[in-house]
C-alpha positions as CSV (number, residue, x, y, z in Angstrom):
1,M,0.0,0.0,0.0
2,I,1.7,3.2,-1.2
3,P,0.1,6.5,-0.2
4,I,0.0,9.1,-3.0
5,G,-2.2,11.7,-1.4
6,D,-4.3,14.5,-2.8
7,T,-2.0,16.7,-4.9
8,R,-4.4,19.5,-5.3
9,R,-3.1,22.7,-3.7
10,R,-5.0,25.9,-2.8
11,F,-2.4,28.1,-1.0
12,G,0.9,27.7,-2.8
13,F,3.8,25.3,-3.1
14,P,4.7,23.1,-0.1
15,W,8.3,24.4,0.2
16,M,8.6,23.6,3.9
17,T,7.6,19.9,3.2
18,V,10.2,19.8,0.5
19,V,12.9,21.2,2.8
20,L,12.0,18.6,5.5
21,L,12.1,15.8,2.9
22,V,15.5,16.9,1.5
23,L,17.0,17.2,5.0
24,G,15.4,13.9,6.0
25,G,16.9,12.2,2.9
26,V,20.3,13.7,3.8
27,F,20.1,12.4,7.3
28,F,18.9,9.0,6.0
29,L,21.9,8.6,3.7
30,Y,24.3,9.9,6.4
31,E,23.0,7.4,9.0
32,R,23.6,4.5,6.6
33,R,27.0,5.7,5.4
34,A,28.6,6.5,8.8
35,P,27.6,5.7,12.5
36,L,25.5,8.5,13.9
37,D,25.8,9.5,17.5
38,R,22.0,9.6,18.1
39,T,22.5,10.9,21.6
40,A,23.9,14.1,20.1
41,F,21.1,14.6,17.6
42,S,18.0,13.1,19.3
43,L,16.0,14.5,22.1
44,L,16.6,12.6,25.3
45,P,14.3,12.6,28.3
46,W,16.8,14.2,30.6
47,D,17.2,17.1,28.1
48,L,13.8,18.4,29.3
49,L,15.1,18.6,32.9
50,A,18.6,19.9,32.2
51,G,17.5,23.6,31.8
52,Q,19.9,24.2,28.9
53,H,17.5,25.9,26.5
54,L,19.9,26.3,23.6
55,V,20.8,22.6,23.7
56,L,17.1,21.7,24.0
57,L,16.2,23.8,20.9
58,R,19.1,22.4,18.8
59,R,18.3,18.8,19.6
60,A,14.6,19.5,19.1
61,L,15.4,20.7,15.5
62,T,17.8,17.8,14.7
63,S,15.7,15.1,16.3
64,V,12.9,15.8,13.8
65,L,15.2,14.2,11.2
66,V,16.7,11.3,13.2
67,Q,15.2,8.0,11.9
68,G,16.9,5.1,13.6
69,P,18.4,1.9,12.2
70,G,17.0,-0.1,9.3
71,W,15.7,0.8,5.8
72,L,12.0,0.1,5.6
73,E,10.9,2.3,8.6
74,P,12.8,5.5,7.5
75,I,11.6,5.2,3.9
76,V,8.0,4.7,5.1
77,N,8.3,7.7,7.4
78,L,9.7,9.9,4.6
79,V,6.8,8.8,2.3
80,Y,4.2,9.7,4.9
81,L,6.0,13.0,5.7
82,G,5.7,14.0,2.1
83,V,2.0,13.0,1.7
84,L,0.7,14.3,5.1
85,G,3.1,17.2,5.3
86,S,2.0,18.6,2.0
87,K,-1.7,18.6,3.0
88,V,-1.0,20.0,6.5
89,E,1.2,22.7,5.1
90,D,-1.6,23.7,2.6
91,A,-3.9,24.1,5.6
92,C,-1.5,25.6,8.1
93,G,1.2,27.3,6.1
94,P,5.0,26.7,6.3
95,G,5.2,28.1,9.8
96,G,2.3,26.0,11.0
97,L,3.8,22.8,9.6
98,F,7.2,23.6,11.2
99,S,5.6,24.3,14.6
100,I,3.6,21.0,14.5
101,T,6.7,19.0,13.6
102,L,8.6,20.6,16.6
103,L,5.7,20.1,19.0
104,S,5.3,16.5,17.9
105,A,9.0,15.7,18.4
106,I,9.1,17.3,21.8
107,S,5.8,15.8,22.9
108,G,7.1,12.3,22.2
109,V,10.0,12.8,24.5
110,T,7.8,14.4,27.2
111,I,5.5,11.4,27.2
112,K,8.4,9.0,27.4
113,L,9.8,11.0,30.4
114,A,6.4,10.8,32.1
115,V,6.0,7.0,31.5
116,H,9.6,6.0,31.8
117,P,11.3,8.7,33.9
118,E,14.6,6.8,34.2
119,S,14.9,6.0,30.5
120,Q,18.1,6.9,28.8
121,D,17.1,5.9,25.3
122,P,16.7,8.5,22.6
123,V,13.4,8.9,20.8
124,H,13.6,8.8,17.0
125,G,12.0,12.1,16.1
126,L,10.8,11.5,12.5
127,A,8.4,8.8,13.7
128,G,6.9,11.2,16.2
129,V,6.6,13.9,13.5
130,V,4.7,11.5,11.3
131,A,2.4,10.5,14.2
132,G,1.7,14.2,14.8
133,L,1.0,14.8,11.1
134,F,-1.5,12.0,11.2
135,G,-3.3,13.7,14.0
136,A,-3.2,17.1,12.3
137,Y,-4.5,15.6,9.0
138,M,-7.4,13.9,10.7
139,I,-8.6,17.0,12.5
140,L,-8.0,19.4,9.6
141,Y,-9.5,17.2,6.8
142,A,-12.2,15.5,8.9
143,F,-10.7,12.0,8.4
144,R,-10.7,12.3,4.6
145,P,-9.5,9.1,2.9
146,I,-6.0,9.2,1.4
147,P,-5.6,8.4,-2.4
148,T,-3.5,5.2,-2.4
149,W,-1.9,2.8,-4.9
150,V,-2.3,-0.8,-3.9
151,P,-0.1,-2.8,-6.3
152,P,-0.6,-5.2,-7.9
153,M,-4.3,-5.6,-7.0
154,V,-5.4,-2.1,-8.1
155,A,-4.1,-0.4,-11.2
156,R,-5.4,3.1,-10.3
157,L,-5.6,5.2,-7.2
158,T,-8.3,4.3,-4.6
159,P,-9.3,6.2,-1.5
160,V,-8.2,4.4,1.6
161,P,-9.4,5.5,5.1
162,V,-6.8,7.4,7.1
163,F,-7.3,5.0,10.0
164,L,-6.1,2.1,7.9
165,H,-3.1,4.1,6.9
166,L,-2.4,4.8,10.6
167,L,-2.6,1.1,11.4
168,Y,-0.5,0.2,8.4
169,W,2.2,2.7,9.3
170,A,2.2,1.7,13.0
171,G,2.5,-1.9,12.0
172,L,5.5,-1.3,9.8
173,V,7.2,1.0,12.3
174,F,6.6,-0.6,15.6
175,V,6.2,-4.4,14.9
176,N,9.5,-6.2,14.5
177,I,9.5,-9.7,13.0
178,D,12.6,-12.0,13.4
179,F,12.4,-14.2,10.4
180,G,15.1,-16.5,11.7
181,L,13.0,-17.4,14.7
182,L,9.9,-17.6,12.5
183,R,11.7,-20.2,10.2
184,A,12.7,-22.1,13.3
185,G,9.1,-22.4,14.3
186,K,9.4,-20.1,17.4
187,I,6.3,-18.1,16.5
188,R,5.8,-16.5,20.0
189,Q,9.3,-15.2,20.2
190,C,9.6,-13.9,16.6
191,V,7.3,-10.9,17.0
192,S,8.2,-8.0,19.3
193,L,6.8,-4.5,19.8
194,E,8.7,-1.3,20.3
195,P,7.5,1.2,22.9
196,T,4.8,3.4,21.3
197,W,3.8,5.8,24.1
198,P,5.9,8.7,22.6
199,M,4.1,8.2,19.3
200,V,0.7,8.2,21.0
201,G,1.6,11.5,22.6
202,A,2.6,13.0,19.3
203,L,-0.6,11.8,17.7
204,V,-2.7,13.5,20.4
205,I,-0.7,16.7,20.1
206,G,-1.4,16.7,16.3
207,L,-5.1,16.3,17.0
208,I,-5.0,19.2,19.5
209,V,-2.9,21.8,17.7
210,G,-3.8,21.1,14.0
211,Q,-6.8,23.3,14.1
212,L,-5.0,26.0,16.1
213,F,-2.4,26.5,13.3
214,A,-4.9,26.5,10.4
215,R,-5.0,29.4,8.0
216,R,-8.0,31.7,8.2
217,E,-8.5,31.1,4.5
218,F,-8.5,27.4,5.0
219,L,-11.1,27.6,7.8
220,W,-13.2,29.9,5.7
221,L,-13.0,27.5,2.8
222,Q,-14.1,24.6,5.0
223,V,-17.2,26.6,6.1
224,V,-18.1,27.4,2.5
225,Q,-17.7,23.7,1.4
226,A,-19.8,22.6,4.4
227,K,-22.6,25.0,3.4
228,R,-22.5,23.8,-0.2
229,S,-22.6,20.2,0.9
230,A,-25.6,20.9,3.2
231,A,-27.4,22.8,0.4
232,R,-27.0,19.8,-2.0
233,R,-28.7,17.5,0.5
């Protein structure tokens, strides 16, 4: 299932989404080419308590792009960043999209600090950003389905409910399958789940702040479309 998204735009080119995608691609290639000290680029729970505001801001900016090990999860995150970020930026503008990405990254670490106060593991920021964008998209576009290509079963784009995309993304990102154990017949041990509380927090933040950052023009357009839909009924 490959999300394509609605490419129609009403308020200009999504340059902030493009900037984030380019930087995310650079971080992705750099992480695969050389070992990355994620503790220097990711937000850590104790950063929120250290009181060093400049360090917190710098790591909040860089943690948006840190993606963690592997290949599938970062690529899936980048695809959803492009699809969801473009629509959220159309509704909220470049500044609104940037603010939502930062709040999503920070909220993920805050939730982890609340649930696991002694944790010293960094939170991969890009997954939190995508979770926040899911929440913002849902509240801004009233759970509108996302045009999707489902090869090889469907040759054309088909609208897929955003809830299914959320479950699909969460399954790819947070469910780990050890195929060696699976081939050995150890079915119970082959599946493991990564902690998801930070992503739940980011999703909730997106649901809360998405409407707050919306352009006035976008909100006005929603009212007009709702009146037209009611008149047709």
